[in-house]
C-alpha positions in Angstrom: 64.1 164.2 62.6 67.3 165.3 64.3 70.4 165.5 62.1 72.2 162.6 64.0 69.1 160.4 63.4 69.2 161.2 59.8 72.9 160.3 59.5 72.4 157.1 61.4 69.6 156.0 59.0 71.7 157.0 56.0 74.6 154.8 57.3 72.2 151.9 58.0 70.7 152.1 54.5 74.2 152.2 53.0 75.1 149.0 55.0 77.7 150.9 57.1 76.1 150.8 60.5 73.6 149.2 62.8 69.9 149.9 62.5 69.2 153.1 64.4 67.7 152.6 67.8 64.3 154.0 67.2 61.7 153.0 69.9 59.7 151.1 67.3 62.6 149.1 65.7 64.3 148.2 69.0 61.1 147.3 70.8 60.0 145.1 67.9 63.4 143.5 67.8 63.4 142.7 71.5 59.9 141.1 71.2 60.9 138.9 68.3 64.6 138.2 69.0 65.5 134.7 70.1 68.7 136.1 71.7 66.9 138.8 73.7 64.5 136.2 75.0 67.3 133.7 75.8 68.2 133.0 79.4 71.9 133.2 78.5 71.7 136.4 76.6 74.6 138.0 78.5 76.8 135.0 77.8 75.8 135.0 74.1 76.7 138.6 73.8 80.0 138.2 75.7 81.0 135.3 73.4 80.2 137.3 70.3 82.3 140.2 71.7 85.1 137.8 72.3 85.1 136.8 68.6 83.7 133.3 69.2 82.3 131.7 66.0 78.6 132.7 65.7 77.9 129.1 64.4 79.3 127.7 67.6 77.4 130.2 69.7 74.1 129.3 68.0 74.8 125.6 68.5 76.0 125.8 72.1 72.9 127.9 73.1 70.3 126.1 71.0 69.5 129.1 68.9 67.4 128.4 65.8 69.6 130.2 63.3 73.0 131.9 63.2 71.3 134.9 61.6 69.6 135.6 64.9 73.0 136.4 66.4 73.9 138.7 63.5 70.5 140.5 63.7 70.9 140.9 67.5 74.4 142.2 67.1 73.3 144.8 64.5 70.4 145.9 66.7 72.6 146.6 69.7 75.7 147.8 68.0 77.8 144.8 69.0 79.9 144.8 65.8 81.5 148.2 66.7 82.2 147.0 70.3 83.7 143.7 69.0 86.0 145.6 66.6 87.4 147.4 69.6 88.2 144.1 71.3 90.4 142.7 68.6 92.8 141.9 71.3 90.6 139.0 72.5 90.8 137.4 69.0 94.6 137.7 68.9 95.3 136.5 72.5 94.3 132.8 71.9 96.4 132.7 68.7 99.5 134.0 70.6 98.9 131.8 73.7 98.5 128.6 71.7 101.2 129.3 69.1 103.2 126.3 70.3 100.3 123.8 70.1 98.4 124.8 66.9 99.0 124.2 63.3 100.1 127.7 62.3 103.2 128.8 60.4 105.6 131.2 62.0 104.6 134.1 59.8 101.0 133.8 61.1 102.0 133.9 64.7 104.5 136.8 64.1 101.8 138.8 62.3 99.4 138.2 65.2 102.0 139.3 67.7 102.9 142.4 65.7 99.2 143.4 65.4 98.6 142.7 69.1 101.6 144.9 70.1 100.2 147.8 68.0 96.9 147.8 69.8 96.2 150.1 72.7 94.0 149.2 75.7 90.8 150.3 73.8 91.6 148.2 70.8 92.8 151.0 68.6 95.6 150.3 66.1 98.6 152.5 66.8 101.3 153.5 64.4 99.4 152.4 61.3 102.1 152.8 58.8 105.7 153.9 58.9 106.2 157.3 57.4 109.1 156.8 55.1 109.6 159.1 52.1 109.5 157.4 48.8 112.8 156.0 47.5 112.9 158.7 44.7 112.7 161.5 47.3 115.5 159.9 49.4 117.7 159.6 46.4 117.1 163.2 45.4 117.9 164.4 49.0 121.2 162.5 48.9 122.1 164.0 45.5 121.4 167.5 46.7 123.5 167.0 49.9 126.4 165.6 47.9 126.3 168.6 45.5 126.6 170.9 48.5 129.4 168.9 50.1 127.3 167.4 52.9 127.3 163.8 54.1 
């Protein structure tokens, strides 16, 4: 077993990643998966990636259970892809801010988060780098003792 395969299986067993794409597991999944067999598979995957509710996706596409969507998403690594498309989840909130029941702070947080995402969905400038207040105060004291402003 290659080292990368080993790490992928370790992550899967720890609940931190999708099931590794072994020929056995993926081929078994494709044979038994109601999403893989569905004629609208591409639309189902696209809706999942655009953060639509899995309950609504299952209902709209006549899937037997919501768990089928989650299993399919794990098998094909759709969760990681969806996390990178957080912008799709925020855009409707921002676009409909004037017509939905949301308080101003919710809309402002969505706009701030959206503004800090790059085109690949990575969050930029995660936290401002301010020194703790005690360090700022000690710097001021040392400057004043030297006669600086």
